[in-house]
N, C-alpha and C positions, 0 to 999 in steps of 0.2 A: 504494500500500500504506500503510495507516494502522495505528498501534498506539499504546498508551499505558496509563497507569494513573493513578488519582486525577485531579489536575488537569493532568497532563502528557500530551500527545499528539504523536505523530511520524508524518509521512507522507513517504514517499519517492516523488518524481515519476519518471516513466518515464526521464528523462535522468540519474537518480542524485542530483539535488539533494534534500536533506532539509529538511523544513519542520517546525519543532517549536514547541510552545506550552506555556506554564505559566500556566494560568488563575488569576487572583487577583480574585475577584468584589468584594472589599471596597475596591479602589483605583479611582481615576479616570484613571490613567495607564497607559501601556504603553511598554516599552523593546523596540525591534525592531532587529535587526542582522544583518549578514552575517559569519559566522565562516569563515575560510579557513585550511586546514591548511598554510600556508606561512609561513616566517619567515626569519630571517637564516641559519639553518643549511642552507637549501635554495638558497642563491644559487650562481651559478657561481663557481669559484675566484677569478677575476679581477674579480669584481663585488661585493665586500663593501660593503653599504650600499644595494644596489639595491631590496631589499624595502621599506625605509623610504622611499626616494626615490619609489617607486611609490605608497606610501600618501599622501605629500604631494601628488603630482600628480593623484590622483583628486579632490582638492578644487579643482583649478584650472580645471575647466570641461569641458563636453560640448557637442555641437552645439546643444543646446536650452537649456542653462543655463551662464552664466558663473560665475566663482568667487563673485561677490557673490550671485547668485540661489541658488546651492546652500545657502549659509548663511542667507540672508534668508528663504527659503521655510520653513525650520524655525523660525527665530527670530520670524517674523511671527505664528506661532501659539503663541509662548511656549515652544517646544521647545529641545532641546539636541542638538547634533550633534558627534560626536567619533570618533576612531580611534586605534589604537595598533598597533605592530609588536613582536612578541616573537621569540624564537628559533625557535619552531615554529608560531606562529599570527599572523595579521593580522586585525584586526577593525575594522569600520565599523558604528557604531550611532547611533541617535537615541532620545531619550526625549521623548514628546509626550503630550498628552491623548488619551484613548481614541478620540475622534472623528476624530483626525488621523492615524490609523494609515496609511491609504492614501496620504496625502500624503508621510509620512516614508518609506514603503517605495518610493514612486515616485522620490524623490530618491536613495535608496541604490542602487536598481536602475540608475538612469541613470549614477551615478558608477562603479559596478563594471563596467558593460558598455560605456560609451560615452565614457570619458575621452579627450580629444583629444591630450594630450601635446604641446600647442603649444610649438614650439621656443623662442619668446620667454619664455613662462611657465616653461619648463624651466630656462632660464639664470637667471632670477630665483630660482627655488626652490633651485637648487644653492647659491646664495649664502646663502639662509636656513638651509639645513641645515649648511653649513660654519660659520656662526655658532653654530648649535646645538651642533655638535661642539666648538667652542671654549668654549662656555659650560659644557659638561659637563667638559671638561678643567680648567676653573677651579673646579669643584665637587668637591673631593677626596673627600667622603663619598659621592659618586655614582660617579665614575670608578674608585674603588678596586675596585668589584665587577667592572667590565670586566677590570681587570688580574688579579683573582683567577680569573675563569673562563678567561682566556687562559693563565694559569700551570697551571691544572688540566687543560686540554685543549690543550696546545701544538701548533701547526701544524694544527689542525683547524677546520672551519667552525663547530662549536659554540663554539669558544673565541674567535671573532672578534667585534668589537663590533657591536651591532645598528645603530648609526648609520653604521658604515663609517668610512672615512678621507676626509679632505678631497681627497686626490689622486684617489681612485676616484669619489667623488661629483661632482667637478668635471669628470670626463672620460668617464663612462659615456654612450655614445651613445643617442639617442632610440630607435633601433631595438631596442636591448637592453632597454629598459623595455617596449616594446610586445610583444616576443617573450616576455618574462618573464610578462606578464599572460596572453597567449594560451596559454602552456604550463602555467601554474600555477593560474590562476583558472578551474578547470573544475568542472562540477557535482558530480562524484564526490568532490571535495575541499572542498565548501562546505556550510554549514548556514545556513539562515535561521531565526533563533531569536527568539521574542518572549515576554515575560512581562508580566503585568499584566491589565488588563481587555480581553482579546482573545478573539475567536471563532476557533477553529482552522479550521473549514471556510472561513470568510471569508478568513483569511490564506492558506490553500492556493490559493484562487481568485485572490487578488491576485498571489501569486508566479507562478502559472501564466501569468497575463496579462502580467506585467512582466518576468520573466526569460526572455526568448525569444532573446537574442543571445549566450548564453554559448558559448565555444568548446568543441568536442568534445575529449575527451582523457581520459587515465587518470591515476591517482595516480602520483606520482614519489616514490620514497623519498629519504631523506637519507643522507649519508655516515655510516657507523657511528661513534658516538662512543666513545672509549676514555679513561677517566680515567687520568692519569699522575701528577699532582701535581708540585709544583716550587716555585720561589721567584721572586718579583718584588719588587723594591724600587727606589724612586726617591727620591733625596734632594732635597727641595724645601724652600724657605724658607716654612714655614707655622707657624701658631700651635699646631697640633696634629699629632701623628703618627696617621695612620689605618691601622688594621690589620685584615686579615681572615685568620683561621686556619681552614682547612677540610680536608675529607676526602672520600673517595669516598662518594657518596650512593646513593640508590635511584631507580630509574626508576618511571614511572607505573604499571607493571604488576607491580611487585615485591611479594612477599609481606610485606615489612617496611615498606610505604608508610606505614601508620598508626602503626606502632611508632616510625618515625623522626620523625613529627610529634609524638607524645607526648614522645619524647626531647628534641626541640628546645624544646618548650613548657616542660618542667620545668627544662631547663638554662638557657635564656635567653629565655623567652617572656613574662615579666611581672615585676612588682615583687617577687613572692615567689620568683622563680626563683633558682637557685643562683648564677649569675653576677652578677645584680643585687645580691643580698645580700652576696656575698663581695667582689666587685670594686668596686662603688660604695658600698654602704651601710657595710660594715665598714672598707674600706681607703681609700675616696675617691679611687681611681685614675682614674676616668673620670666623664664626665657621661652618656655613652651607651654601652651594651653590650647586645647581643642575639644570639641564635642564629637560624638559619634553615635550612630544607631546601627545595631546588629540585629538582623532578622533571621530567625530560624523558621522551620515549617510550622511550628505550633506556639512559638513564644519569641521573645526578643528582649533586648536591653537598650536603654538609652543612657549614655554616659558622658562624663566630662573628665578629661585627664589634665593634670597640672603637675609640674615639678618646680619646687621652690627651695630657697634657703631655709633650713630647719627653723631658724629663729623667726621667720616670717609666716610660718604655718598658722599661727594664731590669728593673723590678719587675713590670710588667704581664704580660709574656709568661710568666714562670714561674708566676704565680698562675693564669692561665687554663689553662696546661698541667696544673697540679696539679689543678684542678677536673675537667678532662677525664680525667686518668689515674685518679682515684679514684672516678669516678662509678659505673661498673658495679658496683663492690664495696660501695657505700654507699647504693644506692637504697633508698627506703622505700615501702611501700604507700601511705602518705599522700601522698607527692609524685606518684606515678602517678595516684592518684585525683583529685588537684587538677588535674593536667594534662588528664586526660580531661574533667573538668567544664568547664575553660576552652575546650577544643576544641568540646565539644557546645554550649556557650552561644554561641560564635562562629558555629557552623554555623546554629543556630536564629535568632539575631539577624539573620544575613544574609538570611534568608527574608523579611524585611520590606522589602527593596529589590527593585524590579522589575529594575534593572540587574544586581544580583548574580545574580538567578535566571536572567535571560536569558543572562548570561555563563556561568554554571555549566552550563546546558543545552547551549549551543553547544559549549563545550569538551568536555563529556562525550561528546557524539556524535562529535566529531573524534578523541578519544583512545581511547574505549572502544567506540564504535559503538552505544551505548545510553544512555538517561538512567539516572542512579544515584539511586534514591529516597532521600529524606532518612532514612527509617527504616533503610535498609541502611547508610548512612554512620554513623549513630548506633550501630548494632549492631556495626560493625567497630571503631569507637572503643572501645566497651565491652569488646570482646574482647581488647584490649591489656592484658596483665597485667604484673606485675613481672618475671617471667622473660622475657617477650617484649622488654621494654625493655632489660633487662640484656644479652640476646643481641644485640640490635641495636647497643647501644653497643660491645660487644666487636668486632662486625663492622666498624662504621664507623670507630672510632678505631684499629683495627688497620691501616688503610690508610696509604699514603704521604701525609703531610700536604702541604698547599699553604699557602704564606705569601705574602701580598701586603701591602706596606707602602709608605706614601707620606707624606713629610714629613721633618723632621730626624731622621736615623737613627743618630746617634752612639751612643746608648745601647742600640740594638736589638741583641740577640745574633745571631750568625750562624745561618743556616738549619740547619746541621748540629747546632748546640747544641739547637735546638728539636726536631729530629727525635729526638735522643738523650733528651730529657726525656719524649717521648711513647712511646719504645720501651720 
């Protein structure tokens, strides 16, 4: 079955695997990848980190390609091979010249279907990931987000770190990894997506020839996520105190999805945003401050990050809370229009990248079951008016806050005081 509009086409193979293309005739390259609807929130309760460990192991070799050949075949033609694991998706992709599409897809198909999970390689990769975990722990402006999500979704798979823990990574048996792939990497949960100078019918032909060893299986849902909010703080000897203040957000299917994005943009999305102007430009409290919205299939978070001199933490939190508390009642049409313009420009600029377009197409099919035309996205952004942003702010900022703080915390007020400021 094939369908599509404009330069986008989608074909669903008999086994349920979807093949999607976004044709860009003006470029000489193509990004092709396998998007899989599994991530850290789909892991067994006792195997946090297995999704990321599997991702690493797929680069370690197959019966016909060792680890060197996997990377060298792509790099021999000047291409780029990469992968990443998220909370809901895992992705393997390559960017190559248009004439090397078959080669790149052959490597990806081999990795996804025929990884050996060699015990010796597995032991080596465990140590690599344990070092990666340690590196993240030593990067406070990175690990603070893990602590934030953990506090927002306590005791839930969504709240656990994507990298897992050193203990679990060091002890998960090989059979657990193999079983994970066999039960999760199934056609109904996968999309092969390509963007660039690519012929759709040719890609469908290649996928049909190359993806013949996928395990049969059905989609498996994840544990329902429930935002609760809470407090995490770790006193550590650092040059800065790193803070994330956040709230219950919106899921990918929520009616306020675009309103939340406009809200985030005008609050802390650029140099003209309220937080940047008030916290950095006017008061000089931080070098870095921004807001963000993360949406998952059934939940989400809205957050504000700031890093400051520990001695100024006592001033920083009240200022941020003040900006949050007054926002809904002081929004202007000009701010909303500026935020919409920023979002539309970002959307349109992203169309210049084959990787961005392949990623968007793969993710949209996994999340929504269909491609979302750019015109529809622009239309939905334009539909966000002042009242919609105001209502969204009231909704989000009325939820129980989450505070995550890392660094010298002497000047940081108690969680209860922050809750009172926002109440």
